[in-house]
C-alpha positions as CSV (number, residue, x, y, z in Angstrom):
1,X,23.9,-88.6,20.5
2,X,22.9,-85.4,18.7
3,X,21.5,-82.6,20.8
4,X,18.1,-82.7,19.2
5,X,17.6,-86.3,20.3
6,X,18.3,-85.6,24.0
7,X,15.1,-85.9,26.0
8,X,13.1,-86.7,22.9
9,X,10.9,-89.3,24.6
10,X,9.9,-86.7,27.3
11,X,8.4,-84.3,24.8
12,X,4.8,-84.1,23.6
13,X,4.1,-85.4,20.1
14,X,3.8,-81.9,18.8
15,X,7.2,-80.9,20.1
16,X,8.8,-84.1,18.8
17,X,7.5,-83.2,15.3
18,X,8.9,-79.7,15.7
19,X,12.4,-81.0,16.6
20,X,12.4,-83.4,13.7
21,X,11.4,-80.6,11.4
22,X,14.3,-78.4,12.5
23,X,16.8,-81.3,12.6
24,X,15.9,-82.8,9.2
25,X,14.8,-79.6,7.4
26,X,11.2,-80.8,6.9
27,X,8.9,-78.5,5.1
28,X,5.9,-76.8,6.7
29,X,3.7,-79.1,4.6
30,X,5.5,-82.2,5.8
31,X,5.1,-81.2,9.4
32,X,1.4,-80.4,8.8
33,X,0.9,-83.9,7.3
34,X,2.5,-85.6,10.2
35,X,0.3,-83.6,12.6
36,X,-2.9,-84.3,10.6
37,X,-2.2,-88.1,10.7
38,X,-1.5,-88.2,14.4
39,X,-3.8,-89.4,17.2
40,X,-4.0,-89.5,20.9
41,X,-4.2,-93.3,20.9
42,X,-1.0,-93.7,18.8
43,X,0.8,-91.5,21.3
44,X,-0.2,-93.9,24.1
45,X,0.8,-97.1,22.2
46,X,4.4,-96.6,21.2
47,X,7.5,-94.6,22.3
48,X,8.8,-91.5,20.6
49,X,5.5,-91.2,18.7
50,X,5.1,-88.7,15.9
51,X,2.2,-89.8,13.7
52,X,0.1,-92.7,12.5
53,X,1.3,-94.5,9.4
54,X,-1.7,-96.0,7.7
55,X,-2.3,-98.9,5.2
56,X,-5.0,-99.3,2.7
57,X,-7.8,-101.7,3.8
58,X,-9.9,-103.7,1.5
59,X,-12.4,-106.6,1.9
60,X,-11.8,-110.1,0.5
61,X,-15.1,-111.5,-0.7
62,X,-16.6,-114.9,-1.7
63,X,-14.9,-116.8,1.1
64,X,-16.8,-119.9,2.3
65,X,-15.3,-121.6,5.4
66,X,-17.1,-124.5,7.2
67,X,-20.3,-123.7,5.2
68,X,-20.3,-120.0,6.4
69,X,-19.7,-117.1,4.1
70,X,-17.3,-114.3,5.1
71,X,-16.3,-110.8,4.0
72,X,-12.8,-110.5,5.4
73,X,-11.0,-107.1,6.0
74,X,-7.4,-107.1,4.9
75,X,-4.9,-104.2,5.5
76,X,-2.0,-104.2,3.0
77,X,-0.3,-101.8,0.6
78,X,0.6,-104.4,-2.1
79,X,-1.6,-104.3,-5.2
80,X,-3.4,-107.5,-6.2
81,X,-3.4,-109.2,-2.8
82,X,-7.1,-108.6,-1.9
83,X,-8.1,-109.3,-5.5
84,X,-6.1,-112.6,-5.5
85,X,-7.6,-113.7,-2.2
86,X,-11.1,-113.0,-3.5
87,X,-10.4,-114.8,-6.8
88,X,-9.0,-117.9,-5.1
89,X,-11.9,-117.9,-2.5
90,X,-14.5,-117.7,-5.3
91,X,-13.1,-120.6,-7.2
92,X,-13.0,-122.7,-4.1
93,X,-16.5,-121.6,-3.0
94,X,-17.9,-122.8,-6.3
95,X,-16.6,-126.2,-5.4
96,X,-18.0,-126.3,-1.9
97,X,-15.7,-124.0,0.1
98,X,-12.9,-124.5,2.6
99,X,-13.0,-127.0,5.5
100,X,-11.1,-125.9,8.6
101,X,-11.8,-128.0,11.7
102,X,-11.6,-126.4,15.2
103,X,-8.0,-126.3,16.4
104,X,-6.5,-127.2,19.7
105,X,-5.4,-123.8,21.1
106,X,-2.5,-123.4,23.5
107,X,0.5,-121.0,23.5
108,X,3.9,-122.3,24.5
109,X,5.7,-120.6,27.3
110,X,9.4,-121.5,27.6
111,X,11.4,-121.6,30.9
112,X,15.0,-122.5,29.9
113,X,17.7,-123.7,32.4
114,X,21.4,-123.2,31.9
115,X,24.6,-124.1,33.8
116,X,23.2,-127.5,34.7
117,X,25.6,-129.6,36.8
118,X,23.6,-132.9,36.7
119,X,21.2,-133.0,33.8
120,X,19.8,-136.5,34.6
121,X,19.0,-135.5,38.2
122,X,17.5,-132.2,37.1
123,X,15.2,-133.8,34.5
124,X,14.0,-136.2,37.1
125,X,13.3,-133.5,39.6
126,X,11.4,-131.3,37.1
127,X,9.3,-134.3,36.1
128,X,8.4,-135.0,39.7
129,X,7.4,-131.4,40.3
130,X,5.4,-130.9,37.1
131,X,2.1,-130.4,39.0
132,X,3.7,-127.9,41.3
133,X,5.2,-126.0,38.3
134,X,1.8,-125.8,36.6
135,X,0.1,-124.7,39.8
136,X,2.7,-121.8,40.2
137,X,2.0,-120.7,36.6
138,X,-1.7,-120.6,37.2
139,X,-1.4,-118.8,40.5
140,X,0.3,-116.0,38.6
141,X,-2.8,-115.5,36.5
142,X,-5.8,-116.9,38.4
143,X,-8.4,-115.2,36.2
144,X,-7.4,-117.2,33.2
145,X,-7.9,-120.4,35.0
146,X,-11.2,-119.2,36.2
147,X,-12.3,-118.8,32.6
148,X,-11.4,-122.4,31.8
149,X,-7.9,-121.6,30.5
150,X,-4.5,-121.5,32.1
151,X,-1.4,-123.8,32.1
152,X,-2.5,-127.3,31.1
153,X,0.6,-129.3,30.4
154,X,4.4,-129.3,30.5
155,X,6.9,-130.8,28.1
156,X,10.6,-131.0,28.8
157,X,13.1,-130.7,26.0
158,X,16.9,-130.8,26.0
159,X,18.1,-128.6,23.1
160,X,21.9,-128.6,23.2
161,X,23.1,-128.4,26.8
162,X,20.0,-126.5,27.9
163,X,16.8,-127.8,29.5
164,X,13.6,-126.2,28.2
165,X,10.3,-126.4,30.1
166,X,7.6,-125.8,27.6
167,X,4.3,-124.9,29.3
168,X,1.2,-125.4,27.2
169,X,-1.1,-122.5,28.2
170,X,-4.7,-122.0,27.1
171,X,-5.3,-118.3,26.8
172,X,-9.0,-118.6,25.9
173,X,-10.0,-115.9,23.4
174,X,-7.0,-113.6,24.0
175,X,-3.8,-113.0,22.1
176,X,-2.2,-113.9,25.4
177,X,1.4,-113.0,25.0
178,X,1.6,-110.9,28.2
179,X,-0.3,-113.4,30.2
180,X,2.0,-116.2,29.1
181,X,5.1,-114.1,30.0
182,X,3.7,-113.3,33.4
183,X,3.1,-117.0,34.1
184,X,6.5,-118.3,32.9
185,X,8.3,-115.6,34.8
186,X,6.6,-116.7,38.0
187,X,7.9,-120.2,37.3
188,X,11.3,-118.9,36.6
189,X,11.4,-117.0,40.0
190,X,10.4,-120.2,41.8
191,X,13.0,-122.3,40.1
192,X,15.7,-119.6,40.8
193,X,14.8,-119.7,44.4
194,X,15.3,-123.5,44.3
195,X,18.9,-122.9,43.1
196,X,18.5,-123.4,39.3
197,X,19.9,-120.9,36.8
198,X,17.1,-119.7,34.5
199,X,18.5,-118.1,31.3
200,X,15.1,-117.0,29.9
201,X,11.4,-117.2,30.5
202,X,9.2,-116.1,27.7
203,X,6.6,-116.9,25.1
204,X,7.7,-118.9,22.1
205,X,6.2,-117.8,18.8
206,X,6.6,-121.3,17.4
207,X,3.0,-122.1,18.4
208,X,3.0,-125.8,17.6
209,X,0.1,-126.3,20.1
210,X,-2.1,-123.9,18.0
211,X,-1.9,-125.5,14.6
212,X,-4.8,-124.7,12.2
213,X,-5.5,-126.8,9.1
214,X,-7.6,-125.8,6.1
215,X,-8.3,-127.8,3.0
216,X,-10.4,-127.6,-0.2
217,X,-11.4,-129.4,-3.3
218,X,-11.4,-127.4,-6.5
219,X,-13.1,-128.8,-9.6
220,X,-10.9,-128.7,-12.7
221,X,-13.5,-126.5,-14.5
222,X,-12.9,-123.8,-11.9
223,X,-9.2,-123.6,-12.9
224,X,-9.5,-123.4,-16.7
225,X,-8.5,-120.3,-18.7
226,X,-9.6,-119.4,-22.2
227,X,-6.5,-121.1,-23.6
228,X,-5.8,-123.9,-21.1
229,X,-8.1,-126.6,-19.8
230,X,-8.6,-127.0,-16.0
231,X,-6.9,-130.4,-15.8
232,X,-3.7,-129.1,-17.3
233,X,-3.8,-126.1,-14.9
234,X,-4.4,-128.4,-12.0
235,X,-1.4,-130.6,-12.9
236,X,0.9,-127.6,-13.3
237,X,-0.2,-126.3,-9.8
238,X,0.5,-129.7,-8.3
239,X,4.0,-129.8,-9.8
240,X,4.7,-126.3,-8.5
241,X,3.6,-127.5,-5.1
242,X,6.0,-130.4,-5.4
243,X,8.8,-128.0,-6.2
244,X,8.1,-125.9,-3.1
245,X,8.5,-129.1,-1.0
246,X,12.1,-129.7,-2.2
247,X,13.5,-126.3,-3.2
248,X,13.8,-123.7,-0.4
249,X,14.2,-120.9,-3.0
250,X,10.8,-121.7,-4.5
251,X,9.4,-122.4,-1.0
252,X,10.3,-119.0,0.3
253,X,8.3,-117.3,-2.6
254,X,5.5,-119.9,-2.3
255,X,5.1,-119.1,1.4
256,X,5.5,-115.3,0.9
257,X,2.3,-115.5,-1.2
258,X,0.5,-117.3,1.5
259,X,1.6,-114.8,4.1
260,X,0.5,-111.9,1.9
261,X,-3.1,-112.9,2.7
262,X,-2.5,-114.1,6.3
263,X,-0.5,-111.0,7.3
264,X,-3.2,-108.7,5.9
265,X,-5.9,-110.4,7.9
266,X,-3.8,-110.2,11.0
267,X,-3.1,-106.5,10.7
268,X,-6.8,-105.8,10.1
269,X,-7.9,-107.9,13.0
270,X,-5.4,-106.3,15.4
271,X,-3.3,-109.4,15.9
272,X,0.5,-109.6,16.0
273,X,1.3,-110.3,12.4
274,X,5.1,-110.5,13.2
275,X,4.6,-113.3,15.6
276,X,2.4,-115.2,13.1
277,X,5.0,-114.6,10.4
278,X,7.9,-115.9,12.4
279,X,6.0,-118.9,13.6
280,X,4.9,-119.8,10.1
281,X,8.5,-119.8,8.7
282,X,9.9,-121.7,11.7
283,X,7.2,-124.3,11.2
284,X,8.0,-124.5,7.5
285,X,11.5,-125.6,8.4
286,X,10.5,-127.9,11.3
287,X,12.2,-131.0,9.8
288,X,15.4,-129.2,8.9
289,X,14.3,-128.5,5.3
290,X,12.4,-125.3,4.5
291,X,9.2,-126.3,2.7
292,X,6.0,-124.8,1.3
293,X,3.3,-124.5,3.9
294,X,0.6,-125.7,1.5
295,X,0.4,-128.8,-0.6
296,X,-1.7,-129.3,-3.8
297,X,-2.4,-132.8,-5.3
298,X,-4.7,-134.3,-7.8
299,X,-7.7,-136.5,-6.9
300,X,-10.0,-137.6,-9.7
301,X,-11.3,-134.5,-11.4
302,X,-10.3,-132.2,-8.5
303,X,-7.3,-130.3,-7.2
304,X,-6.9,-130.8,-3.5
305,X,-5.3,-128.1,-1.4
306,X,-4.2,-128.3,2.3
307,X,-2.4,-126.0,4.6
308,X,-1.3,-126.4,8.2
309,X,0.1,-123.4,10.0
310,X,0.6,-122.1,13.6
311,X,-2.1,-119.5,14.2
312,X,-2.2,-118.4,17.9
313,X,-4.6,-115.6,17.2
314,X,-7.0,-113.7,19.5
315,X,-10.1,-111.7,19.3
316,X,-9.5,-109.8,22.6
317,X,-6.3,-108.4,24.2
318,X,-3.4,-106.4,22.9
319,X,-4.5,-103.4,20.9
320,X,-7.7,-105.1,19.6
321,X,-9.9,-103.4,22.1
322,X,-8.3,-100.0,21.7
323,X,-8.5,-99.5,18.0
324,X,-12.0,-98.4,16.9
325,X,-11.3,-99.5,13.3
326,X,-10.4,-103.0,14.5
327,X,-13.8,-103.3,16.2
328,X,-15.5,-102.3,13.0
329,X,-13.5,-104.9,11.1
330,X,-14.9,-107.6,13.4
331,X,-18.4,-106.3,12.7
332,X,-17.7,-106.6,9.0
333,X,-16.3,-110.1,9.2
334,X,-18.8,-111.3,11.8
335,X,-16.0,-113.4,13.4
336,X,-16.7,-114.0,17.1
337,X,-14.1,-116.4,18.4
338,X,-10.3,-117.0,18.1
339,X,-11.1,-120.4,16.7
340,X,-13.2,-118.9,13.9
341,X,-10.5,-116.3,13.1
342,X,-7.9,-119.0,12.8
343,X,-10.1,-121.0,10.5
344,X,-10.8,-118.0,8.3
345,X,-7.1,-116.9,8.3
346,X,-5.8,-120.3,7.2
347,X,-8.4,-120.4,4.4
348,X,-7.4,-116.9,3.2
349,X,-3.8,-118.1,3.0
350,X,-4.8,-121.1,0.9
351,X,-7.0,-119.0,-1.3
352,X,-4.2,-116.6,-1.9
353,X,-1.9,-119.4,-2.7
354,X,-4.3,-120.9,-5.2
355,X,-4.7,-117.6,-7.1
356,X,-1.0,-117.1,-7.2
357,X,-0.2,-120.6,-8.4
358,X,-2.9,-120.5,-11.1
359,X,-1.6,-117.2,-12.4
360,X,2.0,-118.5,-12.3
361,X,1.1,-121.6,-14.3
362,X,-1.0,-119.8,-16.9
363,X,-0.7,-116.2,-17.9
364,X,2.3,-115.5,-15.6
365,X,2.3,-113.6,-12.3
366,X,2.8,-110.2,-13.9
367,X,-0.2,-110.1,-16.2
368,X,-2.8,-109.6,-13.4
369,X,-0.4,-108.0,-11.0
370,X,0.7,-105.2,-13.3
371,X,-2.8,-104.2,-14.2
372,X,-3.2,-103.2,-10.5
373,X,0.3,-101.8,-10.4
374,X,-0.6,-99.4,-13.2
375,X,-2.9,-97.5,-10.8
376,X,-0.2,-97.1,-8.3
377,X,2.2,-96.0,-11.0
378,X,-0.3,-93.4,-12.3
379,X,-0.7,-92.0,-8.8
380,X,3.0,-91.9,-8.2
381,X,3.6,-89.5,-11.2
382,X,0.8,-87.2,-10.0
383,X,-2.3,-88.3,-11.8
384,X,-5.6,-87.1,-10.3
385,X,-8.4,-89.5,-9.5
386,X,-10.0,-88.5,-12.8
387,X,-6.8,-89.0,-14.8
388,X,-5.8,-92.4,-13.2
389,X,-8.1,-94.7,-15.3
390,X,-7.1,-92.8,-18.5
391,X,-3.4,-93.3,-17.7
392,X,-4.0,-96.9,-16.9
393,X,-5.8,-97.5,-20.2
394,X,-2.8,-96.1,-22.1
395,X,-0.2,-98.0,-20.1
396,X,-1.9,-101.3,-20.9
397,X,-1.0,-100.8,-24.5
398,X,2.7,-101.1,-23.8
399,X,4.8,-104.2,-23.2
400,X,7.3,-102.4,-20.9
401,X,5.9,-99.9,-18.4
402,X,7.9,-97.7,-16.0
403,X,7.6,-94.4,-14.2
404,X,9.2,-92.5,-17.1
405,X,6.6,-93.8,-19.5
406,X,3.8,-93.0,-17.0
407,X,5.0,-89.4,-16.8
408,X,5.1,-89.2,-20.6
409,X,1.6,-90.6,-20.9
410,X,0.2,-88.2,-18.2
411,X,1.8,-85.3,-20.0
412,X,0.3,-86.4,-23.3
413,X,-3.2,-86.7,-21.7
414,X,-3.0,-83.3,-20.2
415,X,-1.8,-81.8,-23.4
416,X,-4.7,-83.3,-25.3
């Protein structure tokens, strides 16, 4: 370990920045920027803290879910995501909006046994002691049970030569990861005392007991372009959907587009977007074939879209109550419960998917995406806020655009 790293975690954030400046030859301006973006809260949240790294936040509009209209904060750096979510949401809203019924909501806590000498006898013993195991889990977190939640059920699986006790735990309105881990660790300690070898006890992010479905009907006329009629567009979208069910290469990109919207909502709502992302992709491969999370079909004069995805979200817990901006985002969205957040999030994912597939089957994905990328490109070459729209207007005239061209255009504008 280099000398400058020794004892780094013990330092104040200011002294850490100073060490990094000296070790990596950062400029005074760079050190100043790190300091200006830092916060006392950030220093409390993670280790070896030096600064806050922010993301742009926008609001997806025109979203109707279960006959209620929403404005949904989304935090993401990728151009076109917020615009696409709003575009897809508006097309669906004109046809009646999204339907997202209330989900069953439990997290899965795993307690896994290893080094099993008599699997049949162990399985029988665990089944006979199910009520005791659930009681031990609930005793580890009595306040959750008092709120109507807690460990509700137990499923026993035998993956390979292991035995997995999967506890279904209702965490009420919370994100719940820490609570679940506390409960399954209590069960693990009890089983260890009984002579069993527990290899792990932890939350599973494959939240199959917190599945959320959203669906919509989109009239063909809402899909039409100036050159292509809506029925043709709908048929193309349905065929692309079929492709995502049989080709994992297409499915990965299909699902990435869905998660563009879902991840952005999770970040802005203070949820663990990494957990949601891992669970979504695991669920997409649940039958051994990685598939698209959404499906689009034709019914009469409508395109029908459906998505089912694990969404173990929360509106309290984690960093949600600590971040002032997260609290403001809930005021903007007017989302009150975890169930409501799940319904809105799944709908955003489906709206995002619709917009992407419509673009892909008509003008191509780059046509709309690059218009928004031009702004980022203009900023990257040093254009001022006043110059950005002028640079963008010039870039739109070219078939191939890159940073070199953007620099040339900016220089020309400044010369003129």
